[in-house]
N, C-alpha and C positions, 0 to 999 in steps of 0.2 A: 640343085644338087640333092641332094637321095643321099636317102639316111643308111644307106648299106652303103651308099661311096665312103661316106665322113665313118663310118667305123672301119673298116679294113684303112684308111690312113691313118688309122689310130693306134689298129694293130692287137685289139683287144684276147686276138688267142696268141700266145708266145709255138709257134712251131716246136716240137713234141723235137731230139734228135735223133736221129736216124745210128746209132752204132750194128757195130761189125759191117759195113759195106765195104773193106776194103783196105788201104793205105792210105793211097791217094783222098780218103777221105777226114782225114786223119783224126777218128775216132776205129778203124779197123783190127783186128787180128783180138788185142781185149778189152776194144770195148770200151778204153779208160779206164778202168778198172786194177789197172796195175800185173803186176806178175799171181805164183801162182797164193793160196794162203785164203781166211778166210776173208777177209776182206773181195776175194776175185768169189765167191757163188754168191748164189745168189737167197732172200731171204736172209742177208748181212745184216746184221744190231746187234753194239755192243751194249751192257748197259753204264748208267756214267761211271764214272773212276774205273774202269776194264784199262791193264795196261797189258794182252798183252800174255797175260797166266800170269805176269809176274808180281809178286805179292805186291800191293797199291800198295800206293803214300800213306794214305790216309790207317791202313795199316804197320807201314814204320813206323812211325810213331809214337811215342810213348805217350799212353795216358797218364792224365795231371788230373789229382783233385778228387774231389766228391761230393756227390749229391744226393744230399734224405731228401728230397722230394718224392720219391713212393713212399715213408716211413712219416713223412714227416705228419702232427696233428693239426688240421688246422680248426680255427678257432675263428669266433665272430666275436669283433670289439664293440662292446657298446660301454660308451660314454655318462654321467651323471646327467651330461648337460642333456641328451637323448633323450632322458626318462620326462627330465624339466620338461621338457620344450612337444613330447608326443601323446604323453599321459595325465589323466587330469588329477587331482586330490583323491586319496580312498583303492587305488585302482591294486587293480593286481596284475604285477608284471613278472608274465611267465616268457616260455622258449612256444606258444602257438600263439601270445598277445606283439610279443613283439617282431613276431612274421606279420602280422593281420596291418598293423601297422610302416613294415618297410621296411623296419633297422636291422635286420637278419637276412640270410638268401635260403635259411633250411633248416628245418628243425634237429638233423640228428646231427651236432656238429655240441663241443666246446665251446660258451656263450662268458667272454671274464666280464665282468662292469667294471670299468676305470673310471678311478678317478677326482675328475677336468670335470668342472664346472661346476656351478650352485647346485643345491640339493632342494624349495623350501617345501616339497609336498613329501604329504605322508604316505608311503605306496608299499603294500609287497610284493617285495623283490626275489622270484626265485631261477636264478641263473645257477649254471654251473663252477664255478670261481669269481672273485673274489679282492680286486687287491684289497692293502687296510685299510686305502683314504676313501674308499666309494664305503665301506664297512661303515666307518664313522661317522662321515655326509647323512650316509641311509635312516643309523640311528638319530644322532640331531637332529636330524629334521622327523623324527617321531614312528618310520615306517621300521621293518621287518626285515631282513636280508635272508636265505633258504638257500644253501647251496646243497645242489644238486648233483646226480650222480651221467 
């Protein structure tokens, strides 16, 4: 047995369909493309959802709801327990320090400090916003909280 004999029996190449070669072939006259219209022409391709020029169903359906994603303000949230875990006593906590520690992804966003957890370190914190409980915990630990824009 030779390699070319194995491949020929397995059928590696599909024979192309010969169209337009008479009625007896089963693919004569219109060559399997139906009768006239855009689908019978060469280069026929329609985009997904195209319904032959009729108003597509996606446009016939009513629009419902509202999405505020385009106008939403991106807020990075930091908890007091994160400051306790990542910073030493007497450290200055600002957007650059938070970015260096990997607590925020970028500096040009609103940073809000929340009061989850406990804080025992004296820190100088500079964030955009802070909850009332977070401000109380920073002050109770002997640190300072400055709100920036």
